[in-house]
C-alpha positions in Angstrom: -0.2 -0.1 0.0 1.5 3.2 -1.2 1.6 5.9 1.6 2.4 9.4 2.0 5.8 10.4 2.1 5.5 13.2 3.9 4.4 10.6 6.9 7.2 8.6 6.6 9.2 8.9 9.6 13.0 8.6 9.3 14.4 5.7 11.7 17.9 6.0 13.5 19.2 3.4 15.6 21.4 4.4 18.4 23.6 1.5 17.6 24.2 1.0 13.8 25.5 -2.5 14.1 22.2 -3.7 16.6 19.3 -1.9 15.0 17.0 -2.5 17.6 15.7 0.3 20.4 13.6 0.5 23.1 11.6 3.6 24.1 10.0 4.0 27.6 6.9 6.1 27.1 4.8 8.1 29.7 2.1 10.1 28.9 -1.1 11.7 30.5 -4.0 13.6 29.4 -7.3 12.5 28.2 -7.1 13.3 24.4 -3.5 14.1 24.2 -1.7 12.6 21.3 0.8 10.3 22.2 1.8 10.3 18.3 1.2 12.1 14.8 -0.1 9.9 12.1 3.1 8.2 10.5 4.5 5.1 9.2 8.1 3.6 8.7 9.5 0.9 7.5 10.5 -1.2 10.9 8.4 -3.1 12.8 7.0 -1.6 15.9 5.5 -3.0 19.4 4.1 -1.2 21.4 3.9 -2.3 24.8 1.5 -1.3 27.5 2.4 -1.8 30.8 -0.9 0.7 32.6 -3.4 3.2 31.2 -5.8 3.4 28.4 -4.9 4.4 25.1 -6.4 4.4 21.3 -3.9 3.6 18.7 -5.4 3.8 14.9 -4.0 1.6 12.6 -4.6 1.7 8.9 -7.8 4.1 10.0 -8.9 1.1 12.2 -9.2 2.1 15.7 -7.9 -0.6 18.9 -8.6 0.6 22.2 -5.3 -0.5 24.5 -5.1 -0.8 28.1 -2.4 -2.5 30.6 -1.1 -5.6 29.4 -2.2 -4.9 25.8 0.3 -5.3 22.7 -0.3 -3.2 19.9 1.8 -5.5 16.7 2.7 -2.4 13.7 3.9 -4.0 10.5 5.9 -2.7 8.5 4.4 0.8 6.2 1.7 0.6 8.9 -0.1 4.0 9.2 -0.5 4.2 13.3 -1.9 7.4 15.4 -1.9 7.6 19.2 -4.3 9.2 21.6 -4.0 8.8 25.1 -7.3 7.7 27.3 -6.0 8.3 31.2 -4.6 10.3 33.2 -1.6 8.5 33.8 -0.3 6.2 30.7 2.9 4.1 30.6 3.8 1.9 27.3 7.3 0.9 25.6 7.8 1.1 21.9 10.3 -1.6 20.5 11.3 -0.4 16.8 13.1 -3.5 15.1 15.2 -3.4 11.9 14.2 -7.1 11.0 17.6 -7.0 8.5 19.2 -7.8 12.2 17.7 -11.0 12.4 18.3 -12.3 8.6 21.4 -14.6 7.7 24.4 -14.0 5.7 23.3 -16.4 3.6 19.8 -17.2 2.5 18.5 -20.1 5.1 14.9 -21.4 5.6 14.3 -19.3 8.2 15.2 -16.2 6.1 13.5 -17.5 3.1 10.2 -18.9 5.1 9.4 -16.1 7.7 12.1 -12.8 7.1 12.0 -12.3 3.7 8.3 -12.5 3.4 7.6 -9.7 6.7 10.0 -7.4 5.4 8.3 -8.0 1.6 4.8 -7.1 4.1 3.6 -10.8 2.4 3.3 -11.9 6.2 1.3 -9.2 8.3 0.0 -9.6 12.0 -2.7 -9.2 13.7 -2.6 -5.7 15.5 -4.0 -5.9 18.8 -2.9 -9.1 21.2 -4.7 -9.4 24.1 -3.6 -12.2 27.4 -0.9 -13.6 25.9 1.4 -14.8 28.8 4.1 -16.3 26.2 4.5 -12.9 24.4 4.5 -11.1 27.7 7.3 -12.9 28.6 9.0 -12.0 25.7 8.5 -8.5 26.0 9.5 -8.4 29.9 12.7 -10.0 29.0 13.6 -7.7 26.2 12.5 -4.5 28.8 14.7 -6.1 31.0 18.0 -6.8 29.1 17.4 -3.2 27.8 17.9 -1.8 31.0 20.5 -4.0 32.3 22.5 -4.1 29.1 24.7 -7.0 30.8 27.3 -8.2 28.4 25.6 -10.8 26.0 22.4 -9.0 26.5 21.9 -8.4 22.4 22.2 -12.2 22.2 19.6 -12.4 24.5 17.3 -9.4 23.0 17.9 -11.5 19.5 17.0 -14.8 20.6 14.0 -13.1 22.3 12.8 -11.5 19.2 12.6 -15.2 17.2 11.0 -16.5 20.0 8.4 -13.1 19.8 8.4 -13.8 16.1 7.6 -17.5 16.5 4.8 -17.0 18.5 3.5 -14.3 16.3 3.4 -16.8 13.4 1.9 -19.8 15.4 -1.2 -17.6 16.5 -1.5 -14.1 14.8 -0.8 -14.1 10.9 -3.4 -12.3 9.3 -2.0 -12.6 5.9 0.8 -15.2 4.8 2.3 -16.6 1.2 0.1 -19.7 0.3 0.9 -22.8 1.3 2.0 -24.0 -2.5 3.9 -21.0 -3.2 6.3 -21.7 0.3 7.2 -25.3 -0.5 8.3 -23.8 -3.8 10.3 -21.3 -2.2 12.2 -24.2 0.0 12.7 -26.2 -3.4 14.1 -23.1 -5.1 16.3 -22.6 -1.8 17.8 -26.2 -2.4 18.4 -25.2 -5.9 20.0 -21.8 -5.0 22.1 -23.2 -2.1 25.2 -24.4 -4.1 25.1 -20.8 -5.5 25.2 -18.6 -2.3 28.2 -20.9 -1.2 30.1 -20.7 -4.2 29.1 -16.7 -3.9 30.8 -16.9 -0.5 33.7 -18.8 -1.9 34.4 -16.5 -4.6 34.2 -13.1 -3.4 37.7 -12.1 -4.6 36.5 -13.2 -8.1 34.1 -11.2 -10.8 30.3 -12.7 -10.0 28.1 -11.8 -13.1 24.9 -12.7 -13.1 25.5 -14.4 -16.9 28.0 -17.3 -15.2 25.8 -17.6 -11.7 22.3 -18.2 -13.8 24.1 -20.7 -16.2 25.6 -22.9 -13.1 21.8 -22.5 -11.5 20.6 -24.0 -15.2 18.4 -21.4 -15.5 17.6 -17.9 -18.1 19.1 -15.0 -17.0 15.6 -13.4 -15.8 14.6 -16.2 -14.6 17.5 -16.6 -12.4 17.2 -13.2 -11.2 13.8 -13.4 -10.6 14.0 -16.2 -7.8 17.1 -14.6 -6.5 15.4 -11.6 -6.1 12.1 -13.5 -4.1 14.5 -15.8 -1.9 16.4 -13.1 -0.5 14.4 -10.1 -0.9 17.7 -8.2 -2.5 18.9 -8.5 -6.5 21.8 -10.1 -7.3 24.0 -7.0 -7.0 22.6 -6.2 -3.8 23.3 -9.4 -2.4 27.2 -9.7 -3.6 27.6 -6.3 -2.1 26.1 -7.2 0.9 28.1 -10.6 1.4 31.4 -8.5 0.3 30.7 -5.8 2.8 30.5 -8.1 5.5 33.5 -9.7 4.6 35.3 -6.7 4.5 34.1 -5.6 7.9 35.1 -9.0 9.5 38.8 -8.2 8.0 38.9 -4.7 9.2 38.1 -5.7 13.0 39.9 -9.0 13.3 43.0 -9.0 10.9 46.1 -6.8 10.3 45.4 -6.3 6.2 45.1 -2.7 4.9 42.1 -1.3 3.7 43.5 -1.8 -0.3 44.4 -5.4 1.0 40.6 -6.2 2.1 39.3 -4.2 -0.9 40.8 -6.5 -3.3 40.2 -9.4 -1.4 36.4 -9.0 -1.3 36.2 -8.4 -5.3 36.6 -4.3 -5.2 39.4 -3.3 -8.0 38.5 0.5 -7.4 39.9 1.5 -3.7 37.5 4.8 -3.9 34.3 2.4 -5.0 35.3 -0.3 -2.1 35.2 3.1 0.2 31.9 4.6 -1.0 30.3 1.3 -0.9 31.3 0.4 2.5 30.4 3.6 4.1 27.1 3.2 2.2 26.2 0.2 3.7 27.9 0.7 7.5 27.3 4.5 8.0 31.1 4.5 8.8 34.2 4.6 6.8 36.3 2.0 6.2 39.3 3.9 7.9 37.2 5.2 11.0 35.8 1.3 11.5 39.6 0.1 11.5 40.6 3.0 14.1 37.7 2.2 16.0 38.8 -1.1 16.5 42.1 -1.4 16.8 41.2 1.2 19.9 38.9 -1.4 21.4 41.8 -3.8 21.2 43.8 -2.2 22.6 41.1 -1.3 25.3 41.2 -5.1 25.9 45.0 -5.3 26.0 45.2 -3.2 28.6 42.1 -4.3 31.1 43.9 -7.6 30.9 47.3 -6.8 31.5 46.3 -4.2 34.0 
């Protein structure tokens, strides 16, 4: 569904490497606005602790109170009005790309990509689900404490939360025959994904990859996009940049050597592409990683 561009909310993340954030929200006053009409590409969950409100999702109003959960799918137009003197809730905003695998697997093709593409939608208002309450409470506590490994715990809870939503609250999903077809195509494309991962330093053309799959270039490109949610070039660039990030963090290779090793013959193009994907330059990431390594070394030597 097309949404008004002027109502699109840009979504920044405090941690670009862990694009999940939690806001603790308090409001009061009958009829006061919690947030104006807007939409964004990320999934959002509103978890109400106390008070009452009306949340409008795609022009449909939902009355909510303590214990309710509102699920906002990607691109849902939403608006909130307070209905009590005191209201407390949490807003969890998730870029689901954080749950994607480096290479497509059954989880990504069956669940994550359909959600990202808005082909799988969830019920907006959910009440009295103890399992979802447990997931949300765990995420809230992890964000509050931020103990070592909190990202692992939050990511684990997000997978659990999506599993519960999928089992009980799907309102729209790809038909079963289509799902089976996707699984068969995944098996067919697995050698292609493995080949790409093993030959990042080589030239990887759509023509050659489609020939390996025994498909026409058009058919190959269409199926590839359906499986990964990306074009062939977008996918290859993402894998190359992820590999470059790893090498920057964990090796002493120069930036030029890393660019060549990941298939970029033009260092300027590599630098532009890296910053576009990671929102930080390769040299800045190398300096940050080196500083972090020195700090850790000093800690253990102390």
